N, C-alpha and C positions, 0 to 999 in steps of 0.2 A: 504494500499499499504506499509507502513512504521511501523503498529504495530508489525513486527515481531523483532525490534529493540531491546525492551525490555523485550524479551525471555530470559531468563538463568541470567538476572543481578541480581547477588545475592543482591545487595544494592538498589534494586527496588521491591516492592511486586507486585506478580505477577496479584493481584485484581487490584493494582492502575492504572495502563497505558494500553492500551488506554484509557482515559477519555470517558464514554458511554452518552457524552452530545448530540451527535445528533440524533434523530430518525431514526431507520435502514429503509432505503429505501425509503429516503424522503430528509431531510437535510444533512445527513452523507454523500451524493455525490450531492451537489448542487449547482448551481451557487449562489442562494439565500445565502448562508453562505459567499460565496467569498466577494460578492457584499455587505454584512452586514461588513465585515471587512474593506472592499472599504471605505463605506461611513465615519467611525469612522475617518479613516485616512484625509480623506478630509475635513471632517468638522475640524477637529485638525489644519491643516495648515489653512484654510479658518478664525479658530477663532484667530489664533495666527501672523500668517504672512500675512493674507490679500488674500491668495491666490484666485482665481475665483469660485465660486461657481457652477460650470456648468459641465455636463457631468457626474454625482456623479453616474451613473451605470458603467461606463468605466473603471475604473481599474478594478474592482472586476471581471466584466464581462472577462477581457482580461487574469487575472492572470492563469486562468485552463488552457488557451491555449500555454500559455507562459512553462506550465510546462508539458504538454500533448504533443503539437503540435505547438511548436515554429515557423515552418516555416509560418503556421496561422497567428501566432502572428505579424511577421514582414511583411506579406501581408497587413494585416490591417493597419499597419503606414503605409506604403506606399502610400496605396488606401486611407486612408483619408488625407494624406498630398496633393495628386491630387488634390481631392475634394477642399480643401480647396483652392490652386491654382489656380483652374477655377473660384470658385464664386469673389473669391477677383478679379481676374482680369476683371470679367464679371461686377464687381458691383464699383471697384475704377479705373479703366484704361477706360472702355469703358461708362461709366456713365458720366453725364453734358450735359452743351449744349441742344441740341435738343433730346438726346437720353431717357436716364431715369437716374433717381436722384440712390444714393446709397442705396445697399438693408439693411434694420436697421429690428431688431427685428422678425417679424414671418413672414414677407417675407423672408430675409434672410435663416431664419430656411428652411423654404419650399425648398427657392432653393437649401441647401446643401442637403436635403433629394434627389431633382431632382437629382444633378448633383452626386450624392453617387451612385446611378441608374448606370447613365451612366458610371459611373466608372468600380463599380463591372460587369457590362455586357460585358465590353471592357476588363479589365484583365482576370478575369474569363472565359468568352466566347471565349477569342480571344489570348491576349497578353501571359498569360500564361501557357495556353497548347502548343502553338508555341514555349514556350522559355524551354519546358518540351521536347519536341520531339525533337526541337536541341540539348540540352544535351546528349539525349538518342544515340540520330543519330550519331552525329559527335563526341561527347566526350567521348562516352562510359560510362558515370554515368549511374550506377546502384542502385542510391539510389531510395526511395520511393518519387519521386516529385511527379509524378501526383496525387498521392492521399492525400498530404497535403500540396500543394502548392495552395490554394485557399481561401478567407477569407469568415469570419462566422459573422453572425447579420442580423437582418433586418434595422435596425438603427444604430446601434454603429459607424458605419463608418460616418456616419452626426452627429452624437451624439460628437464623438471626435473632426470632424473638428470646430463645433461651440464650443467646450472647447478649441480650439488653437484660435479662432478668436480676443477675450476680451483682452488679455495680448499679443498678436500678435504671430506669430509661433513661433521664437525663444524661447521666455520665455515662451510661452504656451507646445511647446513639453518638455523643460527642466521639470518644473514644474510637466507634466503629466507623464516621466518617472520617475521622485522621487516617486511620490505616489505609482506609478507601482510596481516601485522595493520594496519599504518597504510593500506595501501588499503581494507581493511575497514572501517577508521572511518571513512575520507574518503567511500565510498560509501553505508554505513549511518548515518552520522549528520549528512553531508552532501548529496548528492545525494538520497536518499531523503527527505531531511528538508524540502530548501530549492527543491527542482524538481520536474518532473515524471514524472523517472523512477521505475522501478519494477519488481520481481522479483515478476513473479504466477506463473512456471510453469516450472519448469528445460528443458521440453520445448519450448516459445518461444524459448529463450535460445539454444541450441546447435544446429549443424547434426548433421542424424541422422545422419550417419556416424558422430559423434561418440560415442554414447552405447552401444551394445552393440558388443563385439567378436564375439561369436557371431552376433549378425542382422546384421553386414556382413562378411562374410567375403571379399569380393570387391572390396573397397573396400583392404581389408590388400594384397590379391595384388596389384593395381592400383599402390598402393603402392610395396610393396617390391622390383617389380617394374621401376618406373619411376626410383625410387631407384637401382637398381644400374645400369641403364644410362645416367643422368647421370652417376654417379661414371665409369664406363667412358669415357662419353666427354670428361670432362674430363682422364682420363689419358692417353689416346691423342691428343685433339684440343687441348685446352687450353681446350674450352666453359666459361664459367666464368656461373653460375648464380644467384651469391649464398646458395650454397648446395644439396644434392641434392635438397632437400625442396620446392623453388619447382616444377621441371616436374612433380612426383612429385605435388604437391596439384593443378596445374592439370589432370593426367590425369584425377582425379575427375571434372572435370566436363565432361569429352566427353558425358557422356549428356545434358549439360543446356549444349550450345553458347552459347547467348545467354550464360549465365554466363561464358564464357570470355571473349567479347566484352567485358561489362561488367568485368571484371578487367582485361586490357589498357586499355582507355579509362579506368579511374581511375589505371591508371598511368600512360598518357600525360600525364593531366590534370597528374597531382601530377608529373612529370617537366618538363614545361614549365613551371606555377608557379613552380617550385622554379628552374631555370634563370634566369628571369627576376629573380626577387628576389634569386638570389645575386652580381647584376650590381647591386644597388643600391648606391649610398656605403654607406649605415648597414652592409655587412656587407664592406667593403672592407678593413678591418683587424682583421676578425674572424675566428678559427677557426672553421671549419664540418666538425668532424669527430666522429667518434665517436656520443657517447651524442644530442651537440648536433644533428647531421645525422639521426638518426634522428628526435628531436623534431621536428625542422623540416619532416622530408618526411611524419610520421605526424599531425603539425597540420593540414598541406596535407589530407590525405587526408579528416581527420574534417570540417574544415570541408567541404570539396566532399560528403561524405555528408549533412554537415545542411543545406546548402542543398538539394539533391537529395530529401531528406526532406520538406523543409517546402514546398517550390514545388509537389511531386507531391500533397501534402496538399491545400495550400490549393487550387490547381487542380480540384482534384474527380476527379482521374482514376479511374478506376477499376479499380486497379493493385497490386499488392501493391508497395509501395518498395523493401523488401530486394532484390527482381529485380534493383532496376539499382545494387545496388552489387557490387563486384567479389567475389569469393570468400573467404572465410575473414576474418582480421582485418588482418594486419598484410601478407599476399601483395603486394598491389599496392605497398606502399607498400618491400617490400622488392626488387621488379621496378625500379620507378622507381629508387630507389639506385644498383643496377650499373650502370642505363643511365645514369645523370649521372658516376659515377665512371670510368666506360670510356667514355662517350660513344659507348655500341653499340647504340642506341635501335633499329635495324632488326634488326641481328645479333642481338643477345639475343632479339629476339619471336620471330626464326624460329628459333632453337637452342629457345628454350624449347616453341615448339608443335610444333615436328616431334619431340622428345622424346617429349612429356608424349602427343601422339599415337601415338607408337609402343609406350610403355608401357600406354598405355589397351588398343590393339588387342592387344598377347601377354597383358599380362594377363588381358583377357577371354577369350583363347582356352585361356590355363591354365585357368581356371574352368572351363569350357564340357568341356575334358577331363578335368578329374574328375570332374565329375556326368557323363559318359559311361561311365569307365573305371572307377571304382572301385565297387565293391558298395555299395547301401544300408544305411545305418545300422540296424541295428535298432531297435524302437519302444524297448525298454527301454535301451541304448544311450544313447539322446539323451536320456534323462531319467534315468537312471541308477538301478541295481535289477535284479532280476529280469523278466523280461516279465510282463506282466499279461495276465489273460485278459482277453477280448472285453468290453466292457461296455455294448453295446446291449440296452438294455430295451424291450421288445414292451408298450404299454399302448392302451387304448381313449379316452386322454384327448383332448378335442378342442383342436384348436390354440387357439381363443379363449379357453377354460377357462384353458391351460397359460401363455399370452400372461397372461392377469390376476394368476395366481399368481406369477409371475415379475415382474410390478411390484412388488410385497411386498416382494421382495427387492431390489430398490434401493433400498430404505430402510434396507437394512443396511452398505450401502456408507460409504467411509469420508468423512465430512462436512470435506471441504478442499477448495483449489483445486490443491495442488499433486498434478497426475498424475504417480501410482506406476507405474512401468514393468514391465511382469512379470519375474519371474525369465526370465533368456535359453532355458534351457534349455525351461523351460513353453510362452515363445515359438514355440520352434523345434517343439517337438511338436506344437502347435495347428495352425501351419502345415502341419504334414506332414498330420496327421488332417485338417483341413479339405479341403486339396486333394485325399485320397482320395474322400472323401466326394462333392464336386465333380467330380470326371472320372469314374464311374463310380459304379453303382448296386453291382457287385459288389464292390468295397473299403469298404462301408460298414462291415463289421465289423471291417476293419484299422485302419480310420482313428477307430474310433470305442475301439478300445484305445489308437492315440496319444493320442487328446482325454483319455481316462483318467487317463492320467501327465500330461496338461496341469492336471489338476485340472477338469474339466469330463464332465457327465454326458449321457449320450447316448440319448435314447428314440426309439420310432419310432411314432409318434403317428397319429391318424385321416387316412383319407384318404395314406398314404404318406408324410408328412412326418415328417423327422427334426429331432427339437427336441435342440441343442447347449448347456448349461446350466451358466453358473461355479459350481462348489460352493461357491470360497472367498467368501462374499459379500463381504467388506472389501473383497476387490480389485477388483471394479466389473467384471469381465471380459464382463459382456454375455450376451444369449441371443441365439440364434439360429435360423432356421427355413430347413428347405431343403426343397423341393416335386420331390421325386423324379419327377415326373409332369409337370410344369411343360415347357412348351415356348419357353415366353419366358425372355427371361434378363436381365429386369430385379430389380432388388434394391430391397425397400422398406427404408429407413434412416431409423431414428431414435433420433438422437443425443440426445435427455434425453427419457425416455420418462415425466417428471411435468411436463413445462410444461404440460398440461391434464390432468385426472383420467380414467383410461382410454384415454389417448393411444396404447398399445401395441395395446390390444383394437379399436382403431380402426385402426390399422395393420394388423393382422389380416384385418381385413375388408376392408381395400383391397388387400392380397393375393388374397384368395380372388377379389373380382370382376374384377381387372385379371391375374388368372393369373400371376401374378409368380413368379420361381423360388425366389427367397428372401426372407430378413426377417432385418434386425440393427437389434437393440435395446439400447442402450447401458446398460452397468450404472450410472452415476452421472446426477446430475441438478444442475443448479445451485440448484434449488429447496432442497438441502440443503446448501450453504454456510454455514460459519462463518469464511470469513475473505471476503475480496475477491480476484477473480482469475477465470479459468475453470476449471471440471471438467473439462471433455470435451480425451480428451487430442489436439492436432491432429497426429501425427506418425504415423510410418508403425510405430514400434515400440510400438503397440497392439493388442489383441486385435481394437477392432472396426475400426479401419482396415486390419489385416491380411486380415480377412476380405474386405473390399471391393475390397482389391487381389487375392484369390484369384479372386474372385467374377467381377471383370474384366465388367462387362455397364453396363447404363443402370442407373442411381439417379433413383428419388422420393424424396425428404426428407419427412419427415412435421416439422412445425414446428407448434409452440404459437403461438395467436394469440389472447394475453388479453383484447385491446380490440376485437378483430374485432365487429360488431355487426350486420354484416351478410353477404353473400354470404363461400364460401369462394374464398382467392385462392391460383390455380395460380402458380408466376411459373418462367421456363424463361429460362436465363440467354443460351443460344446455341443448342442441339441441341435438340430433343424426344426426349424419352428414347424409343427403341426398344422398343416393346411397349405403350405408353400411349396408352389412348384417352381424353382427358377426357370426352367424352359419356357414356362407359360407366361413368364413376365418378356422375356426376349425380344416377339413379335413388339412390342410397347416401347423398350426401351432401347432395346439394340443388345450386344453381345456382352455379356455380363460373365468378370470374372469372378471364379467362386473360389475363396481361401478360408480354410481351418484355422481356427485357435484364435487369440483375442490377442489384439495391437495395440491393446492402450488399458487406463485402468476399466472397471465393472462398471456399467451405468446401474443406476438404482432402478429402474425397468427390468433389469436381466435377472435382479435378485429377485424379484416376485413371480419372472415368467418362467412356470415350472415345465410346460407346454413347449420350451425351447425358445431361443433369442436370437435375432441376426440382425445385423446392421448394413442397409444398401446406400451407399456412398455414392451421391448424382453430384455431377457437373451442370454447370450452366447448358453445356452442348445437352445434355443428355435432357434436360427438362424440357428444352425448348425444340426437340425433335420429338417429345411426348406430345406437345401440345399443338406442334405442325400437325401431326397423325390426325389429331379429333376434330380441330379447330376447321369451320368452313374457310373456304379460299379467301384470301385478303381482299376487299372491296378494289378493282382497277377501273378508271374512270377515263373514261376518253371523250369528255364533254365536246359537243358541237360549238363555234362560236370562242372557241378558247376559254382559257383558265379565269378570267375577269367575271366574264358570265356565269360560268360557274361559281364561283365564292358569292357575286351579289344572288344567284339561285339560293345557294346554299344559307347565305346570313339573310333571306328574305322572310323567314321564318323563327329566327333567335332574334328579333329585336322584341325583346320584351322586357325583362328585367335582369340584373345581375346581383347574386346574392354572395355574401360571404361565406368562406370553409372553411371546417376545423381544420385546426392546426396538423394534427396528425393525416387527415387525407391530404394536404400541401405536403406532408412529407413524404407521403406513399407516394404521390404522382412525382413528385422530384425526384427520387430514388428508383421507382420503377418504370416510370414511362420517359419522362423527358431526358433524364442523364442518359441511358442506352442508346435513345432516341438519335441525339447530337455527339455522344460517342462515341457507337459501335453504329447502328442502321443506315444513317444518313452518308455516315464518311464512304461505307461499303458500298452503296448504291453510287453514291458517285464515282467510285470506281471501277462502276461495272457488274455490280453482283446482280445476275440476272433472275435467279430466284428466291426472294427473299422471305419466301412464306417462312422458313424456319428463324430465319433472322426476327422475323417480325412476331413471330408467335407469342412468348412472354408478354412482350409490350402490348402487342393486344388483348392479351386475356387482362394485362393490369390495368387499361385503360376501358376496358368493360364492367371492370369492378366499378370504376368512380362514373358508369354510364356513358363512357365516348367510344368512340372507334377510330379505328388508324385506314384513312382509305390512301390510295396512291394514284395521283393523278398523273396523266402521259399523255402528251401532245404532239406526237411525231412532227408535225407540220410547224407548229411554234418553237419545236425541239425544247421543248421546255418537260421537267417533270418535278412532281411537288408530294411532300407527305402531308396529308392534313391530317389533324385531331379535331374530329367535328363530333358535336353530341349526337347521342343517338335517337333523343328526343330534343323537340325545340325548347329554346328557353337559357340554354348554354351560349357560351365564346367559341370561337373557333379559330383556331392557331394553325397557320400553314409555314410550311418549311421547302424552301427552294432546294433541289439535288442537284449538285454539279456546280461549275462555277456559278460565285454569288458575288455580289459587292456587300460590306461590311457597312447594311442598313437593316434594322427592324423597325418595322410600320407600324403605328400604331394608331386605331381609332377610339380613342376614348368614349364617347357619348355620339354614336352613328343613331342613335333614336332620334335623340331631342336635335342636333344640331344637324339639319337634314344637308344631304348628299356631300357630308365629309366621308361615306365611308365609298362611294362612288371614286370619289377624289384618289384617295388612299388606296385605291386599287389601281387607279392608273398609275400613281407613285410609285407601286411598289414595279409595275412591270417596269417603268421606267428605268428605275435604280436598277434593276435587277435583284433587288433587294434579298435579305436570309432568310427575313418570317416577316409575315404580315400576322396580326393581332388584332381580334375582336372580343369585346367583353360580353357581348350581348346584351346589351342595351341596359338603359335605364326607365325607370318610372318618371313619368313627365313632373309632377308635383314634389318641389324640395319640402314639403314637407312629409310626405312619406318615404323619403329618404332619410331624413333625421329621427322618425321613429323608432328607431330602436330594433327593429324586426329583421336586422342583416340583408336588406337591401338599400343600394347608396350609388351613390355614384363613383365613377373608377377615379374621378381627378379631386376626391375628396380626401385630404389625408388623415382624417379624424376615423376613415370608419374602419371596418373590420379587414384583414388581408382575406384577397381574393386570388382564385387561378389565371388570371389575368396579371396578377402582380407574381406570382410565382413565376409564369412563363417567362415572364421579363426578366428578372431577376437570374434566374437559369441561362438564359441565354448570353447576360454580361458575364456570367462568371466563367463560362467554359470559352469564351472569348478574350480570356486573359492575354493571350499573345499576340492577337487581330483584335484591338479595340473596336466597339461598335458603336454605331451612332444611333441611335434613338430616335425614330421622327413621327412625333403625334400628330394628326391634322384635327383641327378645332374651326370652328367658326365662329365670328363675332358677329354682333347684332347690327340691322339696320340703323340705328341711331350710330353707332359706333363709326359706320361707313359711311354716314355723311362727314364725319369729321376725320377721317382719314382719305388722303389719297391715293390709296392702294387698293388692287385686287387682291393682293395676298401679303401677311404682314410676317415674318419669320423672327423669333425670338431663341435665343439660344441658353442655355445653362449657365455658361461663362461669358459674360459681354467681351465682345470681340475687343483689342485695344487697337484702337485706332484704324477701327472699321477692317482690319486685318483677319480674314477667315482662316480656319483650319483647313488643311486639305479635305476633310471631310464636310466641315461648313462650306466647302465653295463648291464642292458636288450637288449639295442637297441646293446651295445658292442657283446653281448654273439651272438644275433641272425644272427647280418650281419658278422661275422668271422666262424661259421656254414658254411654259403654261399659262402664263397670267399676261395680262397687259400692264401693268406695273407692280412692283413688290417693292417693299420696306421692311427696314430693321429695326429691332425694339432694343431703342436705347435708354430709357430711361426719361424720354420727355412726357409731356402732360398728356399730347395726344394719344400717346401707346398706352396709358397705364392701364391698369388691368390684365395686360395682354403679358406681361409676364411668365415665364417661367412656374415660379412661385414654388412652393413646398410640396408637390406632389410628390407619390411615393418614389416614382422612378429616379427623379433628381438628388432624394435621401440616399436610393441605395448606390448610384453613382458616388455619392460623397465618402461612402461607406468604403467600397472598393479599390476607391483612386484611381480610375480608369473608365473610358469610354465618355460619350458625348451626348446631348440631349438638345431635340431642336422640335420648335412647336410651330406649326404652319398653321397660322389663322389665316383665312379664308372670307372672304366677302359675300355677302346672299348672292350678289352679282353673280360671281367666278364660283359657287357653289350650284347657282341655278344652270348653269353652263355645264356642269356634270352629273343632273339631276335624271336618274334613269328615268326613261320614258315608262309609263307603266300603265298610262289612260287609255282604254280601248276604245275610247270616244274618238278619238285620231283613226285609228284604223278602220274605223268604222266608215268615218267621214271621208277617207282615199276610196275605201270602197265606194261608197255611194255618187263619188266624183269620177268612178272609172277610171284612176291613176293607178297604174300598177305598182304593186310593192314586193320587192325583191329582197332578200334576208341574206344579206353578205357583208363584206366590208368597203368602205370607198377603194381602198388600193385594189382589189379585186375586181370590184364594178371598172375601174377603169380600163385595167389590163384587156388590151387589145382593142380599145374602142379609139376613135381617131378624133382629134381635138378638132373642134368647129371653126373654120374660118371668119362667120360671121362675129361680129359681138352682140354683147346685151344690149336692150334699148333701155333707155331709163324708165319706160313704162311696165317693163318687165322686173326691172329690178326694185319699184316701188312697189308692186303688187306681192313681189315674195316679201318682203320686209315688212307687208303691212299684215301679212300671215305670221312671220316672224316675232313682231310686237304684238299683234293684236288677235291673232287665230283666226282672220278675216278668212271665210272660206268661199265668200263673193270674189273676193281679189283673185283667189287661187281659180277659178272660174276664167276671169278674165284672161289670166297665163296662158290658158290650155285652149283658147283660141288661135293664142299667135305659137306658143311652141308646144313640143312633145314635153310631158313632164313624168318623171319612174320615181317612186319613193324607194329610199334606198335603208334597210331597218341594219343596224350593227347590232346584232343579240351580242355579243361579247362585251360590248361598252354602252347598250341600252340605249342606242341613239338611233336620231332618224334623218339623214338627209335628202335633200330633193334634187335629182339631178335634171337638168335644164339642154333638151338637145334640139338640133334642128330638126329638119324635113328628112335629110339624109340619114339621120341617127347620128351625129357626131354630136360630142359634148361641148356645150359651149361654159358650163358654170356646176358647181356643187354649193348648194344652201345648207348650213346647217340650221335643222328646224329649232333646236332651242340652243341657242348662241350664247356667249358670254356677252358679245356685243355687235348685234345684227349688223353693223357698218364697218366692220372689220376685215379686213382680205387681204387672203394669201395669192399673190400672181406668180406665175409658173409658165416658163415656154415647155411645154409639151415634149417639146424635140431634143428637149436637154435630158440627161441621165440622173437629173436630180427629180425626177419626177415624185418618186417616192417618198424620198425627203420630205419635199412639200407638202405631200399629203399628209404626209405625219404630223407636220409642223401644223397641219389646217386642223385634224383634230385633236391632238393635243392641247392646242391652244384654244378649243373652241371657238374658232372664228368664224364669223358670220359668212362666209364665202371665199370659195376655192376658185379663180377665174382661170380658164384652158384656153379662152377663146381669143378673136382680137380684142385689143383695147377699143372702150366704145367710144 
């Protein structure tokens, strides 16, 4: 956690720190290490100041909580105080007379254990969750209280309360806080800074049974029963165990007999070494009692664990080192001390094993009896509150689409390594609901009700598949699919669904192909970490692991293999999972390299997969091939009329409104859609990749999860190819990216709905610039009041609004172009009132004011293009007449300041210029020309003029005047008069949405073209048709929206 502090320090050799003292995988991240420090400090204060020698495990046990989960630390202090108060009141205030005497010794400690259980049940099961609900509901607190506000420790609360008893509460608490504080300083600023000790995740540090009282009732039953039996045997037969907790803690391990063996082996080793050491002359005249004896024996225990850890690690054995340690932290040490004090090695061993085994048997029998005899707890009582209605929802959603959407939700989980354990009540409800669904189809409704109380939504998808998804996205509880018709018991397990893009969807395909019973998708990912350490919860008190235990079948785990360049790899540690046939997966995945034996540490799921376990390693290329094989072909558009018409047609249905996106959706869209498109897909297609289906498959899958589709536009005549990210349903933005050669310009239309014809101008500008990208946000609502209403709908240019996809695409484009800075160009429209004060058709504002009107290279190009398309152009320099047309505080400008590269230009268009670009959508004009029997042809002006001879005649003033009357006032009578003198043909340019009127003589030669929606009806472009500049003149006529193109003789 802190090892990087020494990296880069010139005064400290790289090989020196951190000191590799502790064995990796064991004492380098173990509470045993912090307990060892705490024992030293307690012994010092006991020997020097006479402080009580009690609860010696407590300081070292609590310090990791203080570092990693301080709320749990303070909860333990409060619960220990309440436990102390209850037992003190019972012992000192209610005793005497004819009731009972004050509690003392063993009786008091057993009372503290019983009281601590009652206190933990009250606090962790009711009081603290109720407080969290109140804080979240009434005070709007968003901190992660639910996952942290609970206590730890099987007996630490009773140990702490007992430690406070002898010196009294106030003195005992002050002494305890001093010892804990010093232990914290040594661990945090000593071990963690100078050695390889780390605290990565609380769930790695503590024993499973220590974490949740509600999730481990059997452990408490066995603990209490064995403690009472040991107390009785001590009173009746004088059996001494060095405390009644020794056999009680051993009893908990009879479900893991090997742990019982390792605990006593460790105790024998400590006893033997200590006995030999104490016979040495150095100890002949030294009193080794009390704290000194504990220190000696525990140091031997710690040294034993150090040696075992280093030997097993360096030997390379594929085992869990901690499996070879004794249970707990001081258990073996305390057994060894009693063996040495009484010299009763065999007798103590027999008595402890006998009582612990008997306690485990009796406790287990009591637990089974409670399950069989007590009525089941209603769902509402398990979580608190009224009975919730069944939440099973039927839908026709495809399971693969559902998994794709749930992949987005993973990005909402907390980006930190400390695994947040669920609320115990929610955990119990989750277990109960899942158990019902897995047991029988008839219990799905009841199970859905329980899962709803736990915060999970339940749906019935296509194919009789039940989907269970965590609705509290920050919690990261995961997503689960259960096929009610499957015959296999295999579970597809995906702990890290973001290890490879679309890995969850690939898991769904594997589930379908292998007929697996279920799929479990984790709700977190190591790719989202903001700190070092694991993010996945490796213990049984997580929703993900609880599902695996309940499913209790074989497990096929899917893992990412980012460096894999060849075959997919199937690793089988021991037993092939039941129901898995690798050959059946090859048509889906491709060639699979099968290997037996473990290639790393054993996963938690492997430990409970009795019917076999395997890991399938998939790289990005494997997932891409899998998706390409099942997805429909990518949409390939070859639109008539050019790219401009295609975009305008596509945008016509989207100019509705724009809305903010949750941050996790933006993060998903960045990582799984935009970044792959810009870094991989577009460069590959630009270099000639003919079949982009496999390359695009993960991107298309991710885009579909967000309601978008990826379209390829190709026009061989224009020589253009574009990738268009468009919404599957109207109402959202459109983002086009040019493939191949392009210039560094991103053209944006912030307000295409309210500022009329800025979209049409932007499309033309994008074509003229041959820009990199064209961005449309989707339009806005028309009234500003609704924009500010807080409903997430607002103007893209409002700097106070929430982030949108429009902002994200802009930022990603700028981020990906660090080597070649981009210019963001926004097309805006100024009002008619402003146009009266401005003598310009267009005004350009730059984010950085040009010094002495000297523009940058990118600025000069945009100035030249806009000048060619406008009658007159001005520059925003801060004068009064251009006030309000500055760039301002739009998000794009603020992001440019953050990245330190790129430019921004806002092109302001007058109403007159915008009118010239306004797309013709009025069907009345087409009907008028039909009624006048004027022929209409759909083509471009250049194509119309190709092969036609220019007329030798000149336009008469009367013809010009009548056509201008139509341009100005739409005078149909004037057109009729022109028909009597000249032949007319209406040219409709579908790409631009513009119409032109061709004036021909009797021989069919062209005199002129008139723009029916010109910027200025009196503006003219003269051309000599015999010169090769004809196409350039036609292009200038169209771009500038001039009124006339004169090809005939001069009048």
